[in-house]
C-alpha positions in Angstrom: 0.0 0.0 0.0 1.2 3.5 -0.9 1.8 5.8 2.1 0.3 9.2 2.3 3.7 10.7 2.7 4.9 9.1 -0.5 1.9 10.6 -2.4 2.6 14.1 -0.9 6.3 14.0 -1.9 5.5 12.8 -5.5 2.8 15.5 -5.9 5.1 18.2 -4.6 7.9 17.1 -6.9 5.6 17.1 -10.0 4.2 20.5 -9.0 7.8 21.9 -8.7 8.8 20.5 -12.0 5.8 21.8 -13.9 5.2 25.1 -12.1 8.7 25.6 -10.6 9.5 28.7 -12.5 6.2 30.3 -11.6 6.4 29.4 -8.0 10.0 30.6 -7.5 9.3 33.9 -9.2 6.3 34.5 -7.1 8.3 34.1 -3.9 11.2 36.4 -4.9 11.0 39.9 -3.5 10.5 42.6 -6.2 13.7 44.3 -7.3 14.1 48.1 -7.2 17.1 50.1 -8.0 19.4 47.3 -9.1 20.4 46.0 -12.5 17.6 43.9 -14.1 18.2 40.9 -16.3 18.0 43.2 -19.3 20.8 45.5 -18.0 18.6 48.5 -17.2 17.9 50.0 -13.8 14.3 50.4 -12.6 13.3 52.6 -9.7 9.8 52.7 -8.4 8.5 55.6 -6.4 5.1 56.1 -4.8 3.5 59.5 -4.6 0.8 60.4 -2.2 -1.5 63.4 -2.9 -1.8 65.5 0.1 -5.3 66.6 0.8 -6.0 70.1 1.8 -5.8 70.7 5.6 -9.2 71.5 7.2 -9.5 74.5 9.6 -12.1 76.6 11.3 -12.5 80.3 11.9 -14.6 82.6 14.1 -14.6 86.3 14.5 -15.6 89.6 13.0 -15.2 90.5 9.3 -12.6 93.2 9.2 -12.7 93.8 5.4 -14.2 92.5 2.2 -12.6 92.4 -1.3 -15.5 91.8 -3.7 -13.4 91.5 -6.9 -11.1 88.8 -5.4 -14.1 87.3 -3.5 -12.2 87.2 -0.3 -12.6 88.6 3.2 -10.5 89.0 6.3 -11.7 87.7 9.7 -10.4 89.2 12.9 -10.6 86.5 15.7 -10.8 87.3 19.4 -7.3 85.9 19.8 -4.5 85.4 17.2 -3.8 86.8 13.8 -6.3 87.9 11.1 -7.3 85.2 8.6 -7.8 86.0 4.9 -10.4 83.6 3.4 -11.2 83.2 -0.3 -14.7 82.1 -1.4 -15.8 80.2 -4.5 -19.2 78.9 -5.7 -19.0 75.8 -3.5 -19.1 77.8 -0.2 -22.3 77.3 1.8 -23.8 80.1 3.9 -26.2 79.9 6.9 -28.7 80.7 8.2 -30.8 80.0 5.1 -31.0 82.8 2.6 -27.6 84.2 3.4 -25.2 84.7 0.4 -21.8 86.2 -0.5 -23.5 89.6 -0.6 -24.2 89.4 3.1 -20.4 89.2 3.9 -19.8 92.8 5.1 -17.4 94.5 7.5 -18.3 94.1 11.2 -20.4 90.9 10.6 -19.9 88.2 13.2 -19.0 85.0 11.3 -17.7 81.5 11.9 -17.2 78.5 9.7 -14.9 75.9 8.2 -12.2 76.3 5.7 -9.5 74.4 3.7 -5.8 75.4 3.5 -4.5 74.8 0.0 -1.0 75.9 -0.3 -0.8 79.6 0.5 -4.6 80.1 0.1 -7.3 79.5 2.7 -10.8 78.7 1.2 -14.0 79.1 3.1 -16.2 76.0 2.7 -19.0 77.2 5.1 -19.8 80.6 6.5 -22.2 81.0 9.4 -23.5 84.5 10.3 -24.2 85.2 13.9 -26.8 87.7 15.0 -25.6 91.1 16.3 -25.5 91.1 20.1 -28.6 92.6 21.6 -28.1 95.8 23.6 -28.8 95.2 27.3 -31.9 97.0 28.3 -31.6 99.3 31.3 -33.3 97.9 34.4 -36.7 99.4 34.9 -36.9 102.1 37.5 -38.3 100.9 40.8 -41.6 102.5 41.6 -42.2 104.0 45.0 -45.3 101.8 45.6 -45.2 99.3 48.4 
C-alpha cells in the first residue's frame, strides 16, 4: 500500500517540475534600483497626494474684497485670517449669500488650506449682540 507521505512527496515534486519557474518567481522579492536581467535599472516611487488641511474660523469680518471674492476675519485671539470664497461655499442661516459678507459681521465656519490660500467652505452668520436694556426704575409703591 502506498503511504500518504509518498503521495505528498511525489505530488510536490511534480508541481515543482511543472510550475517551478512560476512558484519561484512568485516568492522572490521585487527588485528596485538594481540591475535587471536586461541590464537596465528600474526605480519605483510612490506619490501620495496631500489633501487640503481643514481648519475653522470665528470672529468679526474686518474687510471684504468683492473683486477677489475674499474677506478678512479678525478673531478674538490670534492673527487675522484671509479667506477666499468660491461657488462651493455654503452660507447659513438659510437665505444668506456672499452679498451678506460685510465689515463688522460676526461669522464662523470651516475652511481648507490649499498651499498659500485658505478657502472658506462654510460661513455662518451670527446675530448682532442685543443691547442690554436698562433695568426698569423701581416704583415708589409698596
